[in-house]
KELUMLUM-820864 format. One record per residue (C-alpha): residue in three letters; x negated, z negated, y; residue number from 1. Coordinates in Angstrom, 2 decimals, decimal comma. Layout:
{'ALA'; {X; Z; Y}; NUM}
...
//
This chain:
{'MET'; {-97,53; 68,44; 80,44}; 1}
{'SER'; {-94,89; 66,37; 80,85}; 2}
{'GLY'; {-94,89; 62,78; 80,15}; 3}
{'TRP'; {-98,32; 63,04; 80,34}; 4}
{'PHE'; {-100,20; 61,05; 83,21}; 5}
{'ARG'; {-103,74; 61,00; 84,01}; 6}
{'VAL'; {-106,94; 58,59; 84,00}; 7}
{'PHE'; {-110,64; 59,13; 85,63}; 8}
{'SER'; {-112,91; 56,39; 84,80}; 9}
{'PRO'; {-116,13; 57,46; 86,42}; 10}
{'ALA'; {-120,00; 58,58; 85,02}; 11}
{'THR'; {-121,98; 54,97; 85,26}; 12}
{'ILE'; {-125,70; 54,29; 86,00}; 13}
{'GLY'; {-126,93; 51,17; 83,50}; 14}
{'ASN'; {-129,76; 48,53; 84,24}; 15}
{'ILE'; {-130,19; 49,94; 87,90}; 16}
{'GLY'; {-133,91; 49,52; 87,32}; 17}
{'PRO'; {-135,57; 45,63; 86,67}; 18}
{'GLY'; {-131,52; 44,52; 86,16}; 19}
{'PHE'; {-131,81; 44,76; 82,32}; 20}
{'ASP'; {-128,44; 44,09; 80,63}; 21}
{'VAL'; {-126,88; 42,52; 83,78}; 22}
{'LEU'; {-126,82; 45,63; 87,08}; 23}
{'GLY'; {-124,51; 48,55; 86,45}; 24}
{'MET'; {-122,96; 50,78; 88,90}; 25}
{'ALA'; {-120,81; 53,85; 89,63}; 26}
{'VAL'; {-121,73; 56,97; 90,39}; 27}
{'LYS'; {-119,39; 60,04; 91,80}; 28}
{'GLY'; {-118,32; 62,60; 90,82}; 29}
{'LEU'; {-119,15; 62,58; 87,15}; 30}
{'GLY'; {-116,79; 61,54; 84,61}; 31}
{'ASP'; {-113,50; 61,51; 81,69}; 32}
{'VAL'; {-110,45; 62,71; 82,92}; 33}
{'VAL'; {-108,17; 60,67; 79,76}; 34}
{'TRP'; {-104,42; 62,53; 79,54}; 35}
{'ALA'; {-101,89; 60,06; 78,01}; 36}
{'ARG'; {-98,23; 58,81; 77,25}; 37}
{'ARG'; {-96,03; 56,20; 74,96}; 38}
{'ARG'; {-95,57; 57,28; 71,70}; 39}
{'ARG'; {-93,21; 55,28; 69,19}; 40}
{'ARG'; {-95,98; 53,91; 67,06}; 41}
{'GLY'; {-99,75; 54,47; 66,44}; 42}
{'ILE'; {-102,43; 55,86; 68,37}; 43}
{'ARG'; {-102,84; 59,52; 68,27}; 44}
{'ILE'; {-106,03; 61,82; 70,09}; 45}
{'LEU'; {-105,00; 64,98; 70,07}; 46}
{'GLU'; {-107,29; 66,66; 71,59}; 47}
{'ILE'; {-111,01; 66,23; 72,51}; 48}
{'ARG'; {-112,72; 68,39; 75,07}; 49}
{'SER'; {-116,21; 67,87; 75,06}; 50}
{'PRO'; {-119,72; 69,53; 75,62}; 51}
{'THR'; {-120,51; 67,45; 72,41}; 52}
{'PRO'; {-119,45; 66,93; 69,41}; 53}
{'LEU'; {-116,97; 62,99; 69,20}; 54}
{'PRO'; {-114,72; 62,20; 66,17}; 55}
{'SER'; {-111,32; 62,13; 67,17}; 56}
{'ASP'; {-110,60; 59,68; 64,63}; 57}
{'PRO'; {-108,66; 56,31; 66,54}; 58}
{'SER'; {-110,54; 54,37; 64,35}; 59}
{'ARG'; {-114,34; 55,92; 65,82}; 60}
{'ASN'; {-113,35; 56,59; 69,58}; 61}
{'THR'; {-114,27; 54,18; 72,84}; 62}
{'ALA'; {-110,87; 55,94; 74,45}; 63}
{'SER'; {-108,39; 55,03; 71,43}; 64}
{'LEU'; {-110,48; 51,43; 70,46}; 65}
{'ALA'; {-109,63; 50,82; 73,38}; 66}
{'ALA'; {-106,34; 51,30; 74,58}; 67}
{'ALA'; {-106,00; 49,42; 70,44}; 68}
{'ASN'; {-107,30; 46,45; 72,39}; 69}
{'VAL'; {-105,01; 46,27; 74,98}; 70}
{'LEU'; {-102,05; 46,64; 73,01}; 71}
{'LYS'; {-103,39; 43,85; 70,80}; 72}
{'ILE'; {-103,90; 41,06; 74,32}; 73}
{'LEU'; {-100,03; 42,36; 74,91}; 74}
{'GLY'; {-98,72; 42,44; 71,53}; 75}
{'GLU'; {-97,37; 45,98; 72,08}; 76}
{'THR'; {-95,77; 47,51; 68,65}; 77}
{'GLY'; {-95,96; 50,76; 70,88}; 78}
{'GLY'; {-98,33; 53,65; 70,32}; 79}
{'LEU'; {-100,66; 56,17; 72,91}; 80}
{'ASP'; {-101,14; 60,22; 72,33}; 81}
{'LEU'; {-104,27; 61,06; 74,48}; 82}
{'ARG'; {-106,04; 64,12; 75,02}; 83}
{'ILE'; {-109,74; 63,26; 75,91}; 84}
{'HIS'; {-111,44; 65,58; 78,82}; 85}
{'LYS'; {-114,99; 64,66; 78,85}; 86}
{'GLY'; {-117,16; 65,30; 82,03}; 87}
{'LEU'; {-120,14; 63,56; 80,05}; 88}
{'PRO'; {-122,46; 63,96; 77,12}; 89}
{'ALA'; {-122,39; 61,67; 74,44}; 90}
{'GLY'; {-126,49; 59,99; 74,63}; 91}
{'SER'; {-127,29; 61,11; 78,03}; 92}
{'GLY'; {-127,24; 57,41; 79,72}; 93}
{'LEU'; {-124,77; 58,15; 81,94}; 94}
{'GLY'; {-122,16; 55,05; 80,50}; 95}
{'SER'; {-119,89; 58,32; 78,28}; 96}
{'SER'; {-118,74; 56,14; 75,97}; 97}
{'ALA'; {-117,99; 53,68; 78,29}; 98}
{'ALA'; {-116,38; 55,79; 80,47}; 99}
{'SER'; {-113,97; 56,96; 77,80}; 100}
{'ALA'; {-113,39; 53,34; 77,54}; 101}
{'ALA'; {-111,95; 52,78; 80,25}; 102}
{'ALA'; {-110,24; 55,09; 81,08}; 103}
{'GLY'; {-108,18; 54,09; 77,52}; 104}
{'ALA'; {-107,77; 51,05; 77,96}; 105}
{'PHE'; {-106,80; 51,39; 81,49}; 106}
{'ALA'; {-104,12; 54,06; 80,47}; 107}
{'ALA'; {-102,68; 51,99; 77,79}; 108}
{'ASN'; {-101,87; 48,82; 80,08}; 109}
{'TRP'; {-100,96; 51,30; 82,92}; 110}
{'LEU'; {-98,58; 52,67; 80,40}; 111}
{'TYR'; {-97,05; 49,06; 79,12}; 112}
{'GLY'; {-96,49; 47,23; 82,52}; 113}
{'ARG'; {-99,87; 46,76; 83,59}; 114}
{'HIS'; {-100,06; 42,67; 82,63}; 115}
{'LEU'; {-103,99; 42,67; 82,29}; 116}
{'SER'; {-106,42; 41,76; 84,81}; 117}
{'THR'; {-109,56; 44,11; 85,31}; 118}
{'GLU'; {-111,25; 41,21; 83,78}; 119}
{'GLN'; {-108,89; 41,78; 80,16}; 120}
{'LEU'; {-109,58; 45,57; 80,58}; 121}
{'ILE'; {-113,28; 44,90; 80,78}; 122}
{'LEU'; {-113,60; 43,12; 77,85}; 123}
{'ALA'; {-111,01; 45,14; 75,96}; 124}
{'ALA'; {-113,39; 48,48; 76,97}; 125}
{'THR'; {-116,43; 46,56; 76,01}; 126}
{'GLN'; {-115,37; 45,48; 72,35}; 127}
{'ALA'; {-114,52; 49,06; 71,93}; 128}
{'GLU'; {-118,02; 50,36; 73,00}; 129}
{'ALA'; {-119,30; 47,13; 70,42}; 130}
{'GLU'; {-117,27; 48,56; 67,72}; 131}
{'VAL'; {-119,11; 52,31; 68,33}; 132}
{'SER'; {-122,63; 50,90; 68,95}; 133}
{'GLY'; {-122,96; 47,85; 67,45}; 134}
{'GLY'; {-123,90; 45,79; 70,57}; 135}
{'PHE'; {-121,39; 44,15; 73,34}; 136}
{'PHE'; {-123,54; 44,86; 76,68}; 137}
{'ALA'; {-120,80; 45,39; 79,69}; 138}
{'ASP'; {-123,19; 46,52; 82,46}; 139}
{'ASN'; {-120,89; 50,77; 81,85}; 140}
{'THR'; {-118,11; 49,22; 81,50}; 141}
{'ALA'; {-118,20; 46,46; 84,17}; 142}
{'PRO'; {-118,50; 49,02; 86,84}; 143}
{'ALA'; {-116,63; 51,71; 85,26}; 144}
{'LEU'; {-113,59; 49,63; 85,92}; 145}
{'LEU'; {-114,33; 47,78; 88,53}; 146}
{'GLY'; {-116,47; 50,76; 91,26}; 147}
{'GLY'; {-119,65; 50,30; 92,55}; 148}
{'ALA'; {-122,20; 48,13; 91,80}; 149}
{'THR'; {-121,62; 44,62; 88,68}; 150}
{'LEU'; {-123,15; 41,95; 87,63}; 151}
{'THR'; {-122,84; 41,04; 84,15}; 152}
{'ARG'; {-123,66; 37,43; 84,33}; 153}
{'CYS'; {-122,94; 36,78; 80,37}; 154}
{'CYS'; {-121,06; 38,50; 77,56}; 155}
{'VAL'; {-119,72; 35,46; 75,35}; 156}
{'PRO'; {-117,44; 34,73; 77,79}; 157}
{'LEU'; {-117,44; 37,31; 79,67}; 158}
{'ASP'; {-118,05; 36,54; 83,58}; 159}
{'VAL'; {-119,03; 39,78; 85,49}; 160}
{'THR'; {-118,66; 39,70; 89,37}; 161}
{'ARG'; {-118,36; 42,83; 91,31}; 162}
{'ILE'; {-120,89; 42,69; 94,19}; 163}
{'GLY'; {-120,64; 45,08; 96,18}; 164}
{'ILE'; {-121,65; 49,21; 97,63}; 165}
{'VAL'; {-124,32; 50,67; 99,27}; 166}
{'ARG'; {-122,51; 53,38; 101,27}; 167}
{'ARG'; {-126,05; 55,06; 102,39}; 168}
{'LEU'; {-127,50; 55,63; 99,07}; 169}
{'ARG'; {-128,33; 58,52; 97,94}; 170}
{'ILE'; {-128,42; 59,47; 93,84}; 171}
{'VAL'; {-130,38; 62,54; 92,57}; 172}
{'LEU'; {-129,20; 62,34; 88,62}; 173}
{'VAL'; {-131,33; 64,30; 86,45}; 174}
{'THR'; {-130,94; 65,29; 82,80}; 175}
{'PRO'; {-133,31; 66,73; 80,78}; 176}
{'SER'; {-132,48; 68,16; 77,54}; 177}
{'ILE'; {-134,28; 64,63; 75,05}; 178}
{'THR'; {-132,43; 62,73; 72,98}; 179}
{'VAL'; {-133,02; 59,21; 73,11}; 180}
{'LEU'; {-130,70; 57,03; 71,13}; 181}
{'THR'; {-129,78; 53,62; 72,54}; 182}
{'ARG'; {-130,89; 52,44; 69,05}; 183}
{'ASP'; {-134,53; 53,21; 68,88}; 184}
{'ALA'; {-134,50; 52,94; 72,71}; 185}
{'ARG'; {-134,32; 48,93; 72,00}; 186}
{'ARG'; {-135,88; 48,54; 69,18}; 187}
{'ILE'; {-139,29; 49,79; 70,77}; 188}
{'LEU'; {-137,92; 47,00; 73,14}; 189}
{'PRO'; {-141,33; 43,67; 73,82}; 190}
{'ALA'; {-140,70; 40,70; 71,81}; 191}
{'THR'; {-142,53; 38,24; 74,68}; 192}
{'VAL'; {-142,81; 39,70; 78,16}; 193}
{'PRO'; {-145,63; 37,94; 80,48}; 194}
{'MET'; {-144,57; 35,47; 83,04}; 195}
{'SER'; {-145,94; 37,21; 85,93}; 196}
{'ALA'; {-143,35; 40,41; 84,62}; 197}
{'PHE'; {-140,43; 38,01; 84,26}; 198}
{'VAL'; {-140,76; 37,10; 87,81}; 199}
{'ALA'; {-141,35; 40,42; 89,56}; 200}
{'ASN'; {-137,96; 42,04; 87,20}; 201}
{'MET'; {-136,15; 38,54; 88,30}; 202}
{'ALA'; {-137,19; 38,94; 91,92}; 203}
{'ASN'; {-136,55; 42,81; 92,67}; 204}
{'THR'; {-132,99; 41,94; 90,70}; 205}
{'ALA'; {-132,40; 39,47; 92,88}; 206}
{'LEU'; {-133,10; 41,22; 95,77}; 207}
{'ILE'; {-131,33; 44,74; 94,72}; 208}
{'THR'; {-127,85; 41,90; 93,83}; 209}
{'ALA'; {-128,65; 40,66; 97,70}; 210}
{'ALA'; {-128,80; 44,60; 98,93}; 211}
{'PHE'; {-125,44; 45,72; 97,32}; 212}
{'ALA'; {-123,75; 42,38; 98,95}; 213}
{'LYS'; {-125,06; 43,28; 102,11}; 214}
{'ASN'; {-124,37; 47,25; 102,08}; 215}
{'ASP'; {-129,13; 47,17; 102,86}; 216}
{'TYR'; {-130,21; 50,28; 101,79}; 217}
{'SER'; {-133,39; 49,55; 102,89}; 218}
{'LEU'; {-133,36; 46,01; 100,78}; 219}
{'PHE'; {-132,53; 48,26; 97,45}; 220}
{'ALA'; {-135,18; 50,78; 98,23}; 221}
{'ARG'; {-138,04; 47,43; 98,07}; 222}
{'SER'; {-136,68; 46,37; 94,75}; 223}
{'LEU'; {-135,82; 49,16; 92,64}; 224}
{'HIS'; {-138,67; 48,68; 90,30}; 225}
{'ASP'; {-139,25; 47,45; 86,53}; 226}
{'VAL'; {-141,91; 46,33; 85,40}; 227}
{'VAL'; {-140,97; 45,35; 82,09}; 228}
{'ILE'; {-138,87; 47,83; 80,36}; 229}
{'GLU'; {-139,45; 50,97; 82,17}; 230}
{'PRO'; {-143,45; 51,66; 81,00}; 231}
{'VAL'; {-141,87; 50,98; 77,31}; 232}
{'ARG'; {-139,45; 53,41; 77,44}; 233}
{'ALA'; {-140,66; 55,96; 79,97}; 234}
{'ARG'; {-142,82; 57,12; 77,00}; 235}
{'LEU'; {-139,14; 58,20; 74,88}; 236}
{'ILE'; {-139,33; 60,42; 78,26}; 237}
{'LYS'; {-141,78; 63,89; 78,44}; 238}
{'GLY'; {-142,35; 64,31; 81,38}; 239}
{'PHE'; {-141,79; 60,84; 83,00}; 240}
{'ASP'; {-144,20; 59,83; 85,05}; 241}
{'GLN'; {-144,93; 63,10; 86,02}; 242}
{'VAL'; {-141,22; 63,66; 87,27}; 243}
{'LYS'; {-140,99; 59,95; 88,99}; 244}
{'GLN'; {-144,78; 61,04; 91,08}; 245}
{'ASN'; {-143,20; 64,33; 92,53}; 246}
{'ALA'; {-139,59; 62,73; 93,38}; 247}
{'LEU'; {-141,73; 59,97; 95,72}; 248}
{'LYS'; {-144,08; 63,04; 96,86}; 249}
{'ALA'; {-140,80; 64,55; 98,07}; 250}
{'GLY'; {-139,51; 61,67; 99,75}; 251}
{'ALA'; {-137,53; 60,00; 97,08}; 252}
{'ASP'; {-137,43; 55,94; 97,49}; 253}
{'GLY'; {-138,01; 55,22; 94,31}; 254}
{'MET'; {-137,31; 55,88; 90,54}; 255}
{'ALA'; {-135,77; 54,63; 87,43}; 256}
{'ILE'; {-134,03; 55,43; 84,04}; 257}
{'SER'; {-130,52; 55,14; 83,63}; 258}
{'GLY'; {-129,23; 52,81; 80,90}; 259}
{'SER'; {-131,55; 54,06; 78,05}; 260}
{'GLY'; {-131,85; 57,57; 79,20}; 261}
{'PRO'; {-133,15; 60,33; 79,38}; 262}
{'THR'; {-131,59; 60,89; 82,66}; 263}
{'VAL'; {-133,23; 59,71; 85,20}; 264}
{'PHE'; {-132,06; 58,52; 88,92}; 265}
{'ALA'; {-134,04; 59,03; 92,36}; 266}
{'ILE'; {-132,69; 57,10; 96,06}; 267}
{'THR'; {-132,56; 58,84; 99,26}; 268}
{'ASP'; {-130,70; 57,57; 101,82}; 269}
{'ASN'; {-131,41; 61,04; 103,17}; 270}
{'PRO'; {-129,35; 64,06; 102,81}; 271}
{'GLY'; {-132,31; 66,27; 103,28}; 272}
{'LYS'; {-134,42; 65,38; 101,36}; 273}
{'ALA'; {-132,09; 64,66; 98,25}; 274}
{'ARG'; {-132,16; 68,40; 97,68}; 275}
{'ALA'; {-135,74; 68,60; 97,59}; 276}
{'ILE'; {-136,32; 65,91; 95,66}; 277}
{'GLU'; {-133,87; 66,81; 92,94}; 278}
{'GLN'; {-135,51; 70,57; 93,07}; 279}
{'GLN'; {-138,81; 68,98; 92,42}; 280}
{'MET'; {-137,75; 66,56; 89,76}; 281}
{'VAL'; {-136,35; 69,72; 87,89}; 282}
{'LEU'; {-138,86; 71,94; 88,48}; 283}
{'THR'; {-141,12; 69,69; 87,03}; 284}
{'PHE'; {-139,26; 69,03; 83,43}; 285}
{'ASN'; {-139,51; 72,77; 83,63}; 286}
{'ALA'; {-143,64; 73,27; 83,78}; 287}
{'MET'; {-143,51; 70,74; 80,39}; 288}
{'GLY'; {-140,59; 73,22; 78,92}; 289}
{'ILE'; {-137,44; 71,38; 79,29}; 290}
{'ALA'; {-134,49; 72,40; 80,67}; 291}
{'SER'; {-132,08; 70,40; 82,69}; 292}
{'ARG'; {-128,71; 68,96; 84,64}; 293}
{'SER'; {-129,13; 67,95; 88,00}; 294}
{'TRP'; {-126,51; 66,41; 90,69}; 295}
{'VAL'; {-126,53; 64,63; 93,73}; 296}
{'THR'; {-124,17; 62,18; 94,17}; 297}
{'SER'; {-123,53; 58,57; 96,21}; 298}
{'MET'; {-121,34; 55,57; 95,02}; 299}
{'ASP'; {-117,70; 55,57; 93,28}; 300}
{'PRO'; {-116,29; 52,89; 95,14}; 301}
{'HIS'; {-113,40; 52,94; 93,25}; 302}
{'GLY'; {-113,55; 53,06; 89,74}; 303}
{'THR'; {-111,14; 53,64; 87,17}; 304}
{'ARG'; {-108,14; 55,21; 88,46}; 305}
{'MET'; {-104,76; 57,23; 88,02}; 306}
{'LEU'; {-105,12; 61,08; 89,20}; 307}
{'GLU'; {-102,95; 63,01; 91,36}; 308}
{'ASP'; {-103,59; 66,21; 92,04}; 309}
{'GLY'; {-106,97; 66,93; 93,20}; 310}
{'HIS'; {-110,56; 66,33; 91,90}; 311}
{'ALA'; {-111,95; 62,95; 90,58}; 312}
{'GLY'; {-114,77; 62,93; 93,43}; 313}
{'LYS'; {-112,16; 62,82; 96,39}; 314}
//
């Protein structure tokens, strides 16, 4: 399409187990593609291709809202035309709205001079997500833009650090056909946490951070344990305990919920084991009458980027 260019933004796993609202990582191959071009004024969404219905009203879509936020920061009066090709279903727990927001912010900045820092783009994208979801959290938007794993120390003011990548990590993603609304997943969270659980999650979150900083799979495998959020949210995902048990039996070194779910992810550093783990997780859901989609992937080190010829995962 003449005058258009393409931006890819990857799927993300929020929380990464114990790092609730703090840790996030980008995953390879899955994500959204946004086509963008300049126009004289205003933002239009000309097309949305999505496995689930999404609003084409620019005031209700995270891609257009993030683009508008960037133009506002830049003081630009021009606009954009957008075509959104969703590779992620909404409500999957894989950062679908964050991917669109990251792509929209990146596209606007690219078309209008590339003057904003990555931190400013994260802020624009996170604000767009907040306008739609009502919650201001950067554990999906930050890794979507930066790639690798990120740590959000604070949201106001925004303080995000890219902490690295574990290259040996293989991620088995399974999305069961279950609806988990983020607002419901947050509503059931405990108001108080025992000191022992707080210390355990803090220790595991710190060790995961060290694992990404040191590119050390063994540290990550030792620390993917959430004793605060997972026991509560697991009740929203039918079969979670059995799926986790069978994933571990098949050789996974850990399994957790991606974001607020329903997607779950298991980890290994053995590509051969990854397929066996995937099969067991899918079969376990199937035995309970729950269809699912699955992928074996790894971390995306690049984050949101322009696409040339070829595929997003390359």
